[in-house]
C-alpha positions as a printed NumPy array, in Angstrom:
array([[ -8.062,   9.131, -18.373],
       [ -7.898,   6.665, -15.518],
       [ -7.334,   7.06 , -11.774],
       [ -4.448,   5.354,  -9.984],
       [ -3.159,   5.098,  -6.425],
       [  0.577,   5.022,  -5.75 ],
       [  1.716,   3.67 ,  -2.399],
       [  5.336,   4.481,  -1.536],
       [  7.23 ,   2.484,   1.028],
       [  9.492,   3.975,   3.645],
       [  9.225,   7.721,   3.222],
       [  9.083,  10.07 ,   6.211],
       [  9.733,   7.221,   8.633],
       [ 11.927,   7.963,  11.668],
       [ 13.359,  11.035,   9.982],
       [ 14.568,   9.085,   6.938],
       [ 13.707,   9.571,   3.27 ],
       [ 11.973,  12.86 ,   4.007],
       [  9.714,  14.246,   1.31 ],
       [  7.311,  17.122,   1.786],
       [  3.936,  16.342,   0.248],
       [  3.961,  19.505,  -1.91 ],
       [  7.29 ,  18.408,  -3.368],
       [  5.946,  14.885,  -3.955],
       [  2.9  ,  16.317,  -5.742],
       [  5.232,  18.397,  -7.889],
       [  7.303,  15.351,  -8.725],
       [  4.207,  13.432,  -9.836],
       [  2.924,  16.411, -11.842],
       [  6.32 ,  16.585, -13.556],
       [  5.639,  13.104, -14.921],
       [  2.502,  14.408, -16.616],
       [  0.084,  13.   , -14.036],
       [ -3.032,  15.068, -13.416],
       [ -5.239,  15.83 , -10.392],
       [ -2.439,  14.707,  -8.076],
       [ -3.457,  14.428,  -4.421],
       [ -1.533,  13.13 ,  -1.434],
       [ -2.842,  11.671,   1.794],
       [ -0.907,  11.971,   5.059],
       [  2.88 ,  12.016,   5.137],
       [  3.566,   8.334,   4.472],
       [  3.55 ,   8.363,   0.683],
       [  0.028,   7.852,  -0.594],
       [ -0.741,   9.521,  -3.92 ],
       [ -3.887,   9.527,  -6.049],
       [ -3.557,  10.73 ,  -9.654],
       [ -5.045,  10.516, -13.124],
       [ -3.315,   9.555, -16.338],
       [ -4.044,   7.909, -19.635],
       [ -5.169,   4.314, -19.309],
       [ -2.249,   1.91 , -19.172],
       [ -0.998,  -1.043, -17.151],
       [ -0.552,   0.292, -13.599],
       [  2.562,  -1.866, -13.196],
       [  4.396,   0.388, -15.652],
       [  4.184,   3.337, -13.271],
       [  6.16 ,   1.901, -10.369],
       [  9.569,   2.099, -12.071],
       [  8.792,   5.476, -13.623],
       [  7.814,   6.968, -10.242],
       [ 10.761,   5.312,  -8.49 ],
       [ 13.221,   6.845, -10.992],
       [ 11.608,  10.274, -10.659],
       [ 11.898,  10.123,  -6.856],
       [ 15.56 ,   9.11 ,  -7.156],
       [ 16.126,  12.065,  -9.485],
       [ 14.17 ,  14.609,  -7.429],
       [ 15.013,  13.468,  -3.889],
       [ 18.125,  11.295,  -4.168],
       [ 16.949,   7.991,  -2.705],
       [ 15.371,   4.725,  -3.786],
       [ 11.753,   4.154,  -2.738],
       [  9.768,   1.004,  -3.52 ],
       [  6.491,   1.956,  -5.212],
       [  3.269,   0.025,  -5.8  ],
       [  0.595,   1.379,  -8.121],
       [ -3.001,   0.181,  -8.279],
       [ -5.907,   1.307, -10.388],
       [ -9.215,   2.023,  -8.67 ],
       [-10.669,  -1.397,  -9.517],
       [ -7.642,  -3.216,  -8.072],
       [ -7.86 ,  -1.207,  -4.838],
       [-11.621,  -1.698,  -4.676],
       [-11.187,  -5.468,  -5.03 ],
       [ -8.608,  -5.531,  -2.245],
       [-10.981,  -3.602,   0.038],
       [-13.983,  -5.74 ,  -0.923],
       [-12.097,  -8.998,  -0.308],
       [-10.885,  -8.219,   3.222],
       [-12.279, -11.176,   5.201],
       [-11.847,  -9.378,   8.525],
       [-13.621,  -6.113,   7.649],
       [-17.079,  -7.688,   7.554],
       [-16.816,  -9.179,  11.035],
       [-18.419,  -6.832,  13.537],
       [-16.412,  -8.461,  16.346],
       [-13.152,  -7.054,  14.982],
       [-12.18 ,  -3.452,  15.661],
       [-11.214,  -1.562,  12.492],
       [ -8.253,   0.098,  14.243],
       [ -6.505,  -3.289,  14.322],
       [ -7.011,  -4.061,  10.619],
       [ -4.114,  -3.631,   8.179],
       [ -3.42 ,  -4.421,   4.559],
       [  0.009,  -5.391,   3.283],
       [ -0.09 ,  -4.595,  -0.424],
       [  1.945,  -7.001,  -2.575],
       [  3.728,  -5.867,  -5.725],
       [  2.977,  -9.221,  -7.355],
       [  1.314, -12.52 ,  -6.623],
       [  3.538, -14.626,  -4.36 ],
       [  4.866, -17.699,  -6.158],
       [  5.213, -19.834,  -3.058],
       [  3.195, -19.41 ,   0.14 ],
       [  4.   , -21.516,   3.19 ],
       [  1.1  , -20.598,   5.481],
       [  2.157, -23.166,   8.066],
       [  5.515, -21.439,   8.517],
       [  3.822, -18.035,   8.764],
       [  1.284, -19.352,  11.288],
       [  4.183, -20.213,  13.598],
       [  4.75 , -16.459,  14.093],
       [  1.125, -15.571,  14.884],
       [  0.407, -14.363,  18.425],
       [ -2.82 , -15.246,  20.199],
       [ -5.706, -13.315,  18.658],
       [ -3.835, -12.344,  15.502],
       [ -5.077, -13.433,  12.113],
       [ -3.909, -13.147,   8.527],
       [ -5.252, -14.033,   5.098],
       [ -3.204, -13.983,   1.91 ],
       [ -4.659, -13.152,  -1.507],
       [ -3.017, -12.457,  -4.865],
       [ -2.535,  -8.746,  -4.206],
       [ -2.602,  -8.353,  -0.449],
       [ -2.148,  -9.814,   2.985],
       [ -4.989,  -8.942,   5.327],
       [ -4.035,  -8.6  ,   8.974],
       [ -5.909,  -8.414,  12.213],
       [ -3.513,  -7.418,  15.   ],
       [ -5.5  ,  -6.839,  18.215],
       [ -2.317,  -6.122,  20.211],
       [ -1.315,  -3.407,  17.718],
       [  0.651,  -3.485,  14.483],
       [  3.776,  -2.258,  16.266],
       [  3.803,  -5.388,  18.439],
       [  3.197,  -8.054,  15.799],
       [  5.817, -10.146,  14.056],
       [  3.516, -10.143,  11.021],
       [  4.981,  -6.889,   9.76 ],
       [  5.942,  -5.733,   6.301],
       [  9.533,  -7.029,   6.454],
       [  8.311, -10.424,   7.671],
       [  5.909, -10.87 ,   4.763],
       [  8.475,  -9.677,   2.233],
       [ 10.931, -12.29 ,   3.498],
       [  8.315, -15.069,   3.643],
       [  6.596, -14.358,   0.327],
       [  9.643, -13.087,  -1.609],
       [  7.77 , -10.078,  -3.016],
       [  8.008,  -6.343,  -2.452],
       [  5.271,  -5.031,  -0.161],
       [  4.067,  -2.052,   1.827],
       [  1.505,  -1.899,   4.619],
       [ -1.282,   0.555,   5.394],
       [ -3.846,   0.567,   8.16 ],
       [ -7.461,  -0.008,   7.238],
       [ -8.484,   3.632,   7.749],
       [ -5.832,   4.806,   5.272],
       [ -6.769,   2.077,   2.794],
       [-10.429,   3.132,   2.864],
       [ -9.504,   6.808,   2.563],
       [ -7.35 ,   6.132,  -0.501],
       [-10.234,   4.315,  -2.174],
       [-12.592,   7.155,  -1.302],
       [-10.176,   9.746,  -2.717],
       [ -9.641,   7.725,  -5.891],
       [-13.372,   7.429,  -6.497],
       [-13.855,  11.188,  -6.064],
       [-11.019,  11.947,  -8.496],
       [-12.413,   9.417, -10.957],
       [-15.945,  10.863, -10.868]])
């Protein structure tokens, strides 16, 4: 058995794509996943299943959500090691001058084929920073994520990959939950 984290994009946002967490847990359990746990209402799920390529789960979960709830939801699935590497490689988290409340991670479904950092930099406000890796975009938004142009839709359009964003607190909590389930 192996532990995975599923990150769903766009559920329970502005009254759209509403899913109660108990129903989401049930949906995941119906796929044969074990020790299913959710975290907050935005579509974060930790579960265990036989060891396989985590990329295979995204379509399976997406189809189950369409069947159970009637709408299409982009899904990213990471194993514990992938999530741990993303957390470990955040260049902004180790800087004591940056406040954790302004850190965010945009999780990428796949490695971007073409990154034009110069074009992206043109949208950065004073004080904002970003760093792009294979699996994530790290953001520091000192004016607040709601005020930055460096949002999820922006990075999807620039990098041409599916993505979903979580704040740093949620990212750390998901890793913590996954490690407890894995133990």
